[in-house]
C-alpha positions as CSV (number, residue, x, y, z in Angstrom):
1,X,-12.4,-32.9,38.6
2,X,-15.0,-31.6,41.1
3,X,-18.8,-31.4,40.8
4,X,-20.2,-27.9,41.6
5,X,-23.9,-26.9,42.1
6,X,-25.0,-23.4,41.3
7,X,-28.3,-21.4,41.1
8,X,-29.8,-18.0,40.8
9,X,-31.1,-16.4,44.0
10,X,-34.7,-17.8,43.7
11,X,-33.5,-21.2,42.5
12,X,-35.4,-21.2,39.2
13,X,-32.2,-21.4,37.2
14,X,-29.9,-24.2,38.5
15,X,-27.0,-26.3,37.3
16,X,-24.4,-28.9,38.1
17,X,-21.1,-28.8,36.3
18,X,-17.7,-30.5,36.5
19,X,-14.5,-28.5,36.7
20,X,-11.0,-28.6,38.1
21,X,-11.1,-26.9,41.5
22,X,-12.0,-23.3,41.2
23,X,-9.4,-21.1,42.8
24,X,-9.7,-17.8,41.0
25,X,-12.0,-15.7,38.9
26,X,-12.3,-12.8,36.4
27,X,-13.8,-9.4,36.9
28,X,-14.5,-7.1,34.0
29,X,-14.6,-3.3,34.1
30,X,-17.1,-2.8,31.3
31,X,-20.2,-0.7,32.3
32,X,-22.5,-3.8,32.8
33,X,-20.0,-5.8,34.8
34,X,-19.0,-2.9,37.0
35,X,-22.6,-2.3,37.9
36,X,-23.3,-6.0,38.4
37,X,-20.1,-6.7,40.5
38,X,-20.0,-10.4,39.7
39,X,-16.9,-12.5,39.8
40,X,-17.0,-14.8,36.8
41,X,-15.3,-18.2,36.2
42,X,-12.0,-18.1,34.4
43,X,-13.1,-20.7,32.0
44,X,-16.0,-20.9,29.7
45,X,-17.5,-24.4,30.3
46,X,-18.4,-26.5,27.3
47,X,-21.9,-28.1,27.2
48,X,-20.4,-31.5,28.1
49,X,-19.2,-30.0,31.5
50,X,-22.8,-29.7,32.6
51,X,-24.5,-32.6,34.4
52,X,-27.7,-30.6,34.6
53,X,-28.9,-27.2,33.6
54,X,-32.5,-26.3,34.3
55,X,-34.7,-23.2,34.3
56,X,-33.6,-21.9,30.9
57,X,-37.2,-20.8,30.2
58,X,-36.9,-18.3,33.2
59,X,-34.0,-16.5,31.5
60,X,-34.0,-13.1,29.9
61,X,-31.2,-12.2,27.5
62,X,-29.4,-8.8,27.4
63,X,-26.8,-7.7,24.9
64,X,-25.1,-4.3,24.6
65,X,-22.0,-2.8,23.0
66,X,-20.5,-5.1,20.4
67,X,-23.2,-7.8,21.0
68,X,-20.5,-10.4,21.4
69,X,-21.8,-11.7,24.8
70,X,-25.3,-13.0,25.7
71,X,-25.9,-12.0,29.3
72,X,-28.7,-14.1,30.8
73,X,-30.7,-13.1,33.9
74,X,-33.4,-14.9,35.8
75,X,-36.7,-13.1,35.1
76,X,-37.8,-13.7,38.7
77,X,-34.9,-12.7,40.8
78,X,-32.7,-10.8,38.3
79,X,-29.5,-12.7,39.0
80,X,-27.1,-13.4,36.1
81,X,-26.0,-17.0,36.7
82,X,-23.9,-17.1,33.6
83,X,-23.1,-15.6,30.2
84,X,-22.1,-17.0,26.8
85,X,-20.0,-15.6,24.0
86,X,-22.0,-15.6,20.8
87,X,-19.2,-17.2,18.8
88,X,-19.3,-20.2,21.0
89,X,-22.9,-21.1,21.7
90,X,-23.5,-23.3,24.8
91,X,-20.2,-22.4,26.3
92,X,-20.9,-20.6,29.6
93,X,-18.9,-18.5,32.0
94,X,-20.4,-19.0,35.5
95,X,-21.1,-16.3,38.0
96,X,-19.0,-17.6,41.0
97,X,-21.3,-15.9,43.5
98,X,-24.0,-18.5,42.4
99,X,-21.8,-21.5,43.1
100,X,-22.4,-23.3,46.3
101,X,-19.4,-23.4,48.6
102,X,-17.4,-20.7,46.8
103,X,-16.8,-17.3,48.6
104,X,-16.2,-14.9,45.6
105,X,-15.1,-12.2,47.9
106,X,-12.1,-14.4,49.0
107,X,-10.9,-15.5,45.6
108,X,-8.0,-13.8,43.7
109,X,-9.1,-12.5,40.2
110,X,-7.8,-11.2,36.9
111,X,-9.2,-8.0,35.6
112,X,-10.5,-8.0,32.1
113,X,-10.4,-4.5,30.4
114,X,-13.9,-4.7,28.9
115,X,-14.1,-1.0,28.6
116,X,-11.6,-1.2,25.8
117,X,-13.5,-3.7,23.6
């Protein structure tokens, strides 16, 4: 297991979490993810994976379509550091562009067909 640090652009939302080494990600082709362009973690991380998670008061939630995912954005810088499926509250999929030491442009990824949901 490795400890990762991540934050939004302005740093108001920050986290540390434990994970096996991150070697790939997921991209979604839904209308939001296509516009956002983020590479997300393959896994949803359970609450016990987080050593710290701060700045939640700075977040704004956005839902669309089937309302099955809570997309959270920093109200200051607009970065989506993570999202959560509504059926598993507290389990977060991390935007790998927010993780220190990870180059999301260099990682292989699986495409999720979110347009079909």
